[in-house]
N, C-alpha and C positions, 0 to 999 in steps of 0.2 A: 811778752815778748822780752827777753832778757836783751835788754840793750848794755849792759857791762860783757855779756859773751859776743854781741854786734860790734862792740866795739872794738874789743883785741883781735877779732878780725880784720875788721878796718884799717887798723892799726898796724897789725905783722905787713897788712900787702902796704900801706902806705912807706913804712921802710924799706924796701926794697925799691920804690921809686927812683927815679931821677933827681936832683933838684931842677928846678922852672918844669916838671911837667904838669899842665892843666889836666882835672879831671872829675868828675863826676860821682857821687858816692856809688852809683852804683856800678863804677869800673869797678872799686873793688874788689866785689867779688867772685867768684868762677860761673863760664856756665849760665845757667839758669838757677844758680842760687837765689841769687837776686829773686828774679818772677814769681816764685812759688811763695815768695812770705805776700800773705794779703793786701792786701789797698792801703789798711787802718794801716798795719804796722810797718811800711814801707813809706809811710807820711810820719808818722811818729818817731820814727829811727832817726828818719831824714829834717826834723826838728831839734832831737837829742844831738845826732850830729853837729848839724850847724851849733847850738848853740854851743856846744864845748870847743869848738874854734874857736867861737866868737869870745870866748871866756879865759883864752889860751893855752886849754888843755891839753892838747895837742902842737905842740912850738911847732913843731917843723914845719906845720896847713895854714896857708889863711882863705879866708871865704875874699873871690875875687869878683863876687854878684852874682846875677842873673845873665843865662845864657838865653837865643832866639828861645829855645825850644822849655823855657820858664824854668829849668831846671837849675840848683843852685852848681855854680863853678867854684872848684878848689882848686891852687896851687900850690903843690913840692918847695918846700925852702929849705934851705940847708938847718 
């Protein structure tokens, strides 16, 4: 899996979100694009994405904890 490619797609979508929007990683991909990825790739990229957020590599996003479904939640900041 090319994490750089998928991170670029995610950042493009993040840039179009309004400030204050709470989202899951899968929300950043259109249609069935995310669901078509093998589970291992989704999990691996999910960990990569969360680490990038926690390291402030994407300054306009912060990790806001786990949702009830155990998925990581993020919030778009300024």
